[in-house]
C-alpha positions as CSV (number, residue, x, y, z in Angstrom):
1,X,-61.3,0.1,-58.4
2,X,-58.2,2.3,-58.5
3,X,-54.9,1.9,-56.6
4,X,-55.5,4.7,-54.1
5,X,-58.6,3.1,-52.7
6,X,-56.8,-0.2,-51.9
7,X,-54.4,1.4,-49.4
8,X,-57.3,3.3,-47.8
9,X,-59.5,0.2,-47.4
10,X,-56.7,-2.0,-46.0
11,X,-54.5,0.3,-43.9
12,X,-53.4,-2.5,-41.5
13,X,-52.5,-4.8,-44.4
14,X,-50.4,-2.1,-46.1
15,X,-48.7,-1.3,-42.8
16,X,-47.9,-4.9,-42.2
17,X,-46.5,-5.2,-45.7
18,X,-44.3,-2.2,-45.1
19,X,-43.1,-3.6,-41.8
20,X,-42.4,-6.9,-43.4
21,X,-40.3,-5.3,-46.1
22,X,-38.4,-3.3,-43.5
23,X,-37.7,-6.4,-41.4
24,X,-36.4,-8.3,-44.4
25,X,-34.2,-5.4,-45.3
26,X,-32.8,-5.3,-41.7
27,X,-32.2,-9.1,-41.8
28,X,-30.4,-8.9,-45.1
29,X,-28.2,-6.0,-43.7
30,X,-27.4,-7.9,-40.5
31,X,-27.1,-11.4,-42.1
32,X,-23.4,-11.9,-41.2
33,X,-24.0,-11.1,-37.5
34,X,-27.1,-13.2,-37.4
35,X,-25.3,-16.1,-39.0
36,X,-22.6,-15.9,-36.3
37,X,-25.1,-15.6,-33.4
38,X,-25.6,-19.4,-32.8
39,X,-21.9,-19.9,-32.1
40,X,-21.9,-17.2,-29.4
41,X,-24.1,-19.2,-27.1
42,X,-22.0,-22.3,-26.7
43,X,-18.7,-20.5,-27.0
44,X,-19.4,-17.9,-24.4
45,X,-20.8,-20.5,-21.9
46,X,-17.9,-22.8,-22.3
47,X,-15.2,-20.2,-22.0
48,X,-16.8,-18.3,-19.2
49,X,-17.6,-21.4,-17.2
50,X,-14.1,-22.7,-17.6
51,X,-12.7,-19.4,-16.4
52,X,-15.1,-19.2,-13.5
53,X,-14.5,-22.8,-12.4
54,X,-10.8,-23.4,-13.0
55,X,-9.2,-20.0,-13.0
56,X,-11.2,-18.4,-10.2
57,X,-11.8,-21.7,-8.4
58,X,-15.5,-21.0,-7.8
59,X,-18.1,-23.7,-7.0
60,X,-19.9,-25.5,-9.8
61,X,-23.3,-24.1,-8.6
62,X,-22.0,-20.5,-8.7
63,X,-20.4,-20.9,-12.1
64,X,-23.6,-22.4,-13.5
65,X,-25.6,-19.4,-12.3
66,X,-22.9,-17.1,-13.6
67,X,-23.1,-18.3,-17.2
68,X,-26.8,-18.8,-17.3
69,X,-28.4,-17.1,-20.3
70,X,-31.9,-16.5,-21.5
71,X,-31.3,-18.9,-24.4
72,X,-30.8,-22.4,-22.9
73,X,-28.0,-24.7,-23.8
74,X,-28.9,-28.2,-24.9
75,X,-25.8,-30.0,-23.6
76,X,-23.2,-29.3,-20.9
77,X,-20.2,-31.5,-20.0
78,X,-17.6,-30.6,-17.3
79,X,-14.6,-33.0,-17.3
80,X,-12.8,-32.1,-14.0
81,X,-9.9,-34.5,-14.7
82,X,-8.9,-32.7,-17.9
83,X,-10.5,-29.4,-16.9
84,X,-12.4,-29.3,-20.2
85,X,-15.9,-27.9,-20.7
86,X,-18.1,-28.8,-23.7
87,X,-21.3,-26.9,-24.3
88,X,-23.9,-27.3,-27.1
89,X,-26.4,-24.5,-27.9
90,X,-28.5,-23.7,-30.9
91,X,-27.2,-26.7,-32.8
92,X,-23.5,-25.9,-32.4
93,X,-20.9,-27.3,-29.9
94,X,-17.9,-25.6,-28.4
95,X,-15.3,-26.5,-25.8
96,X,-12.8,-24.7,-23.7
97,X,-9.9,-26.1,-21.7
98,X,-7.8,-24.9,-18.8
99,X,-4.2,-24.5,-20.0
100,X,-2.5,-23.6,-16.8
101,X,-2.0,-20.9,-14.1
102,X,-0.5,-18.3,-16.5
103,X,-2.6,-19.1,-19.6
104,X,-6.0,-19.6,-18.0
105,X,-8.7,-21.1,-20.3
106,X,-8.8,-21.2,-24.0
107,X,-11.7,-21.7,-26.4
108,X,-10.8,-24.6,-28.7
109,X,-11.4,-24.2,-32.4
């Protein structure tokens, strides 16, 4: 059996192998962005909800619908007394707090 006949007998297997190699190459190329992605979910939700709720003075229902994403968050805490929002998503937790009228909300490190 020679090498040329293997690719002709299994065209779908060969195509799958080529696609897998291409996917792995893309993942390697985008590894920095992909590593940062889990932080975006919680950070975006905390900051935008804080701004929606405490800067724009919208209702909690409206702000929850405003920040809803297709990836769900696993934890959400709104502390109205301190005007602090804490959100967990994809294993990472972020919080944002309202600083004042002129500063708005800031994402905490």
